[in-house]
C-alpha positions in Angstrom: 12.6 9.7 0.1 12.8 6.1 -1.0 10.8 3.3 0.4 10.1 -0.4 0.0 6.7 -2.2 -0.2 6.1 -5.4 1.6 2.9 -7.1 0.9 0.9 -8.8 -2.0 -0.7 -6.8 -4.6 -1.4 -10.2 -6.2 -4.0 -10.8 -3.4 -6.3 -8.4 -5.2 -8.1 -11.1 -7.4 -7.8 -13.8 -4.8 -9.3 -12.3 -1.5 -10.6 -8.8 -2.2 -8.0 -7.4 0.3 -4.6 -5.9 -0.2 -2.3 -5.7 3.0 1.2 -4.7 3.4 3.8 -2.6 5.1 5.8 0.4 3.8 9.5 0.8 5.1 12.3 3.1 4.5 15.1 1.9 2.2 17.5 3.9 4.6 18.9 1.5 7.2 17.6 2.4 10.7 14.7 4.4 9.6 12.1 1.6 9.9 8.4 1.8 8.9 6.8 4.8 7.3 3.5 6.2 8.6 1.3 8.5 6.7 2.0 7.1 3.2 -0.9 7.3 0.8 -1.7 4.0 -1.0 -4.2 4.0 -3.9 -5.2 1.3 -6.3 -4.3 2.8 -9.7 -7.3 4.0 -11.8 -9.8 3.9 -8.8 -10.8 5.9 -5.9 -9.9 3.1 -3.6 -7.1 4.2 -1.2 -5.9 4.4 2.4 -2.9 5.7 4.4 -0.4 3.7 6.3 -0.8 3.5 10.0 1.7 4.5 12.7 3.6 1.0 12.1 3.7 1.6 8.3 0.9 -1.0 7.6 -2.0 -0.7 5.3 -5.2 -2.7 4.2 -7.3 -2.0 1.4 -10.7 -3.7 0.6 -11.3 -4.1 -3.2 -14.1 -5.6 -5.3 -13.5 -9.2 -6.3 -13.8 -8.2 -10.0 -11.1 -5.8 -9.7 -9.1 -5.6 -13.0 -5.7 -4.0 -11.8 -3.3 -4.9 -9.1 -1.0 -1.7 -9.5 -0.6 0.3 -6.4 0.5 3.9 -6.3 2.5 5.0 -3.1 3.1 8.7 -2.3 4.7 10.5 0.7 3.3 13.9 1.2 5.7 16.8 2.0 
C-alpha cells in the first residue's frame, strides 16, 4: 500500500512537536488509520487516529527529523 504524508517534519527543531496526516495515494481511499509513525533512531512514536492524523512530542534538542511510517498487515 502506498501513502502520502502531509505535515511538517521540519517542525521538530522549532516547536518540539511533529503533526501531520497520512492519506492513501489511491484516489477515493482517503486517510489511513493505525499507521505507525516513529522518529528514526528513537523510541518516540505513535499511531494515526481514525482520521489519519498523528502528533508526536519530541525533545527540543532532537537531532533528527526523519520519520518512519509503517502499515501493519
